C-alpha positions in Angstrom: 22.2 18.9 -31.1 23.4 17.9 -34.6 26.6 19.9 -34.0 27.2 18.1 -30.7 26.6 14.7 -32.3 28.9 15.5 -35.1 31.6 16.6 -32.7 31.1 13.5 -30.5 31.4 11.3 -33.6 34.6 13.0 -34.6 36.0 12.6 -31.1 35.1 8.9 -31.0 36.7 8.3 -34.4 39.9 10.1 -33.3 40.2 8.4 -30.0 39.1 4.9 -30.9 40.8 4.5 -34.3 43.5 1.9 -33.4 47.2 2.6 -33.8 48.9 0.7 -36.7 49.4 -2.9 -35.8 52.8 -4.2 -34.8 54.4 -7.6 -34.3 53.9 -7.2 -30.5 51.0 -9.0 -28.8 48.5 -6.5 -27.5 48.1 -6.2 -23.8 44.8 -5.9 -22.0 45.0 -4.3 -18.5 42.5 -5.2 -15.8 42.1 -3.4 -12.5 40.3 -5.7 -10.2 38.2 -4.2 -7.3 38.8 -4.8 -3.7 39.5 -8.4 -2.9 40.6 -9.4 -6.4 39.8 -12.8 -7.8 37.9 -15.2 -5.6 35.2 -12.7 -4.6 32.4 -14.7 -6.4 31.3 -11.4 -7.8 32.3 -8.9 -10.5 36.0 -9.7 -10.2 35.5 -13.4 -10.8 33.0 -12.7 -13.6 35.5 -10.4 -15.3 38.3 -13.0 -14.9 36.0 -15.6 -16.4 35.5 -13.4 -19.5 39.2 -12.8 -19.8 39.9 -16.6 -19.7 37.3 -17.3 -22.3 38.6 -14.5 -24.5 42.1 -15.9 -24.3 40.9 -19.2 -25.9 40.1 -17.4 -29.2 42.1 -14.2 -29.1 45.8 -13.4 -28.9 46.6 -10.9 -26.1 48.5 -10.6 -22.9 47.1 -9.6 -19.5 48.4 -7.2 -17.0 46.3 -7.4 -13.8 46.3 -5.3 -10.6 44.2 -5.3 -7.5 43.2 -2.3 -5.4 43.1 -2.0 -1.7 40.0 0.1 -2.1 41.3 3.6 -1.4 41.1 6.4 -4.0 44.9 6.8 -3.8 45.6 3.2 -4.5 43.0 3.1 -7.4 44.8 6.0 -9.0 48.2 4.2 -8.5 46.9 0.9 -10.0 45.4 2.5 -13.1 48.6 4.6 -13.7 50.7 1.5 -13.5 48.6 -0.1 -16.2 48.9 3.1 -18.4 52.7 2.7 -18.3 52.3 -0.8 -19.8 50.8 0.7 -23.0 47.7 -1.5 -22.7 45.4 -1.5 -25.7 42.5 -1.4 -23.3 42.3 -1.0 -19.5 39.3 -2.6 -17.9 38.3 -1.3 -14.4 36.0 -3.5 -12.4 33.3 -1.7 -10.4 31.9 1.8 -9.7 34.7 2.5 -7.2 37.0 3.3 -10.1 34.6 5.9 -11.5 36.2 9.0 -10.0 39.7 7.7 -10.8 38.8 7.2 -14.5 37.0 10.5 -14.7 40.3 12.3 -13.8 42.8 10.0 -15.7 40.7 9.8 -18.9 41.4 13.5 -19.6 45.0 13.3 -18.5 45.6 10.3 -20.9 43.2 11.0 -23.9 44.9 8.4 -26.1 44.4 5.6 -23.6 41.2 3.6 -24.0 39.4 2.5 -20.8 36.3 0.5 -19.9 34.5 0.3 -16.6 32.3 -2.6 -15.5 28.8 -2.0 -14.1 29.1 1.8 -13.9 27.9 4.7 -16.1 29.2 7.8 -14.3 32.3 8.7 -16.3 31.8 11.4 -18.9 34.7 10.9 -21.2 34.8 9.7 -24.8 37.7 7.3 -24.2 35.8 5.6 -21.4 33.4 2.8 -22.3 30.8 2.1 -19.6 29.8 -1.5 -19.6 26.3 -1.7 -18.0 23.4 -4.0 -18.0 19.7 -3.5 -18.5 18.7 -4.0 -14.9 15.1 -2.9 -15.4 14.7 -5.9 -17.8 15.9 -8.2 -15.2 13.8 -6.6 -12.5 10.7 -7.0 -14.7 11.3 -10.8 -15.0 12.0 -11.0 -11.3 8.6 -9.3 -10.5 6.8 -11.3 -13.1 8.2 -14.6 -11.7 7.7 -13.6 -8.1 4.0 -13.0 -8.7 3.7 -16.3 -10.5 4.7 -18.4 -7.5 3.4 -16.2 -4.6 1.0 -17.9 -2.3 0.3 -14.8 -0.1 -0.4 -12.3 -2.8 2.5 -10.1 -1.7 6.0 -10.0 -3.1 8.9 -7.6 -2.2 11.9 -6.0 -3.6 14.8 -4.9 -1.4 16.5 -2.0 -3.1 18.9 0.9 -2.6 17.4 4.4 -2.3 18.4 5.3 -5.9 16.5 2.4 -7.4 13.0 3.9 -7.4 12.8 3.7 -11.2 14.0 0.1 -11.2 11.1 -0.8 -8.9 8.5 1.2 -10.7 9.4 0.4 -14.3 10.9 -3.1 -13.7 9.8 -5.1 -10.7 6.4 -3.5 -10.1 5.5 -3.6 -13.8 6.5 -7.2 -14.0 4.2 -8.1 -11.0 1.3 -6.2 -12.6 1.8 -8.0 -15.9 1.9 -11.3 -14.2 -1.0 -11.1 -11.7 -2.9 -7.9 -11.1 -4.0 -8.9 -7.6 -0.5 -9.5 -6.3 0.8 -6.5 -4.3 4.4 -5.4 -5.0 6.2 -4.0 -1.9 9.5 -2.1 -2.0 11.9 -1.7 1.0 14.7 0.9 0.4 17.8 0.1 2.5 20.8 2.0 3.6 21.6 -0.2 6.5 20.7 -3.7 7.5 19.5 -6.1 4.8 18.4 -8.6 7.5 16.1 -6.0 9.1 14.6 -5.2 5.7 14.0 -8.8 4.9 12.3 -9.4 8.3 10.1 -6.3 7.7 8.8 -7.4 4.3 8.2 -11.0 5.5 6.3 -9.6 8.5 3.8 -7.9 6.2 3.2 -11.0 4.2 5.7 -11.1 1.3 6.7 -14.6 0.4 9.0 -13.9 -2.5 11.8 -11.4 -2.2 13.9 -9.9 -5.0 17.2 -8.6 -3.7 18.5 -5.9 -6.2 21.4 -4.5 -4.1 25.1 -5.2 -4.4 26.9 -7.1 -1.7 26.3 -10.3 0.2 22.9 -12.0 0.1 23.9 -14.0 3.2 22.0 -11.7 5.6 18.8 -12.1 3.7 19.2 -15.9 3.3 19.7 -16.2 7.1 16.4 -14.5 7.7 14.6 -16.6 5.1 16.0 -19.9 6.5 15.0 -18.8 10.1 11.5 -18.0 8.9 11.1 -21.2 6.9 12.1 -23.4 9.9 9.0 -22.2 11.7 6.3 -24.8 11.3 3.5 -22.2 11.1 5.2 -19.7 8.8 4.5 -19.2 5.1 7.6 -20.3 3.2 9.6 -17.5 1.7 11.9 -17.7 -1.4 14.5 -15.4 -2.9 15.4 -14.1 -6.3 18.9 -12.8 -6.4 21.3 -11.2 -8.9 24.7 -12.5 -10.2 27.3 -11.3 -9.9 26.1 -8.3 -7.9 25.8 -10.4 -4.7 28.5 -12.5 -3.2 27.1 -16.0 -3.6 26.0 -17.4 -0.3 24.1 -20.4 -1.7 24.6 -23.5 0.4 22.9 -26.8 0.6 20.7 -25.3 3.3 19.8 -22.2 1.3 19.7 -23.6 -2.2 16.1 -24.9 -1.8 14.9 -21.4 -1.0 16.4 -19.8 -4.1 13.7 -19.4 -6.7 15.7 -17.8 -9.5 18.7 -15.7 -10.4 19.0 -12.6 -12.7 22.4 -13.1 -14.3 24.4 -10.2 -15.8 26.7 -11.9 -18.3 29.8 -9.9 -17.5 31.9 -12.6 -19.1 30.1 -12.1 -22.5 30.6 -8.3 -22.2 34.3 -8.8 -21.5 34.8 -11.0 -24.6 32.8 -8.6 -26.7 34.8 -5.5 -25.8 38.2 -7.2 -26.0 37.4 -8.7 -29.4 36.3 -5.3 -30.7 39.2 -3.5 -29.2 41.8 -5.9 -30.8 40.1 -5.8 -34.2 39.9 -2.0 -34.2 36.1 -2.0 -34.2 34.2 0.8 -32.3 32.9 -0.7 -29.1 30.8 2.1 -27.6 27.5 3.6 -28.3 25.8 6.7 -26.9 24.4 5.9 -23.5 23.5 9.5 -22.7 24.8 12.1 -25.2 23.7 15.1 -23.1 25.7 13.7 -20.1 28.6 12.7 -22.3 28.3 9.0 -21.4 29.4 6.4 -23.8 29.5 2.6 -23.7 27.3 -0.4 -24.2 24.1 -1.5 -22.3 23.7 -5.3 -22.4 20.2 -6.7 -22.2 18.1 -9.8 -22.8 18.5 -9.4 -26.5 21.9 -10.8 -27.3 22.1 -12.7 -24.0 23.6 -10.0 -21.8 20.8 -10.5 -19.2 19.7 -14.1 -18.5 17.1 -15.5 -16.1 18.0 -18.8 -14.4 15.1 -20.7 -12.9 16.2 -22.6 -9.8 12.9 -23.9 -8.2 10.5 -26.6 -9.4 7.6 -24.3 -8.7 8.9 -21.7 -11.1 10.1 -24.2 -13.7 6.4 -25.0 -14.2 5.9 -21.4 -15.2 8.7 -21.3 -17.7 6.5 -20.8 -20.8 4.9 -17.8 -19.3 8.3 -16.4 -18.2 9.6 -16.8 -21.8 6.7 -14.8 -23.1 7.4 -12.2 -20.4 11.0 -12.0 -21.5 9.9 -10.9 -24.9 8.2 -8.0 -23.3 11.0 -7.3 -20.9 13.7 -7.0 -23.6 11.8 -4.0 -25.1 12.1 -2.0 -21.9 14.6 0.8 -22.2 16.3 2.3 -19.2 
């Protein structure tokens, strides 16, 4: 293990040591995911970080948008490589397979990928977020305001640990008698929401990527029934396309916020100054990058309901526990 760590350190030093500075302004490349700017999700969050970074740092931007196919992703990244970018930022897990191949083909090009940790290459920095910390706060807060004694998390099938170590643990720490429910989804979110509501859950944490409009629609429909227990939602930004309207806003209890903009500013600043901007995420798997959590403001919890605002002191205490959770 010591030999592997020494080798990895040597590789990092060799790849990440910046080239001698020149009079030319450095260029940062960004490969937006399908839809580009205006998606109210990771593309917009990345763009916000770039705009903020531009206010204090001197660099140019080369931006491309993919049509979502693997062939086009490869084409877009290669076009940025030809621009001799100091750093190429790929937005979203869809670029994972592309970077896995191109990182070895272009070992002297530095890449970063947002919200993905699947690329095993020393010149790829995975920018990820401590989702378990956010899930813990979501579970804690859901239990605090539940009137039925049941709260639910709608998750992907690969998020079992997120439920167990995050959401469920938060519920237990908040109120031992509140029952956490999980519904793993590979299809309809609206069906999942209807099912957890039917068994009594009155606060739902949506941890999946994509639009929250389906779940909001079910919640609004339920809450319009005079005899129904009112249901509220805790969502994640920027994972979900924001579907908050004047009609749905009152049913949004809180939001777990991944500060992608902060991460973008951080990695660009370190790249331009020649500082190392990756840590070991999983040395055995060859994954490098940075995990942003509550400590340092990489994960924030925004309270959006009056009921939950009254519990803010307890939530702040819970945040101190949550930030100690490791993935």
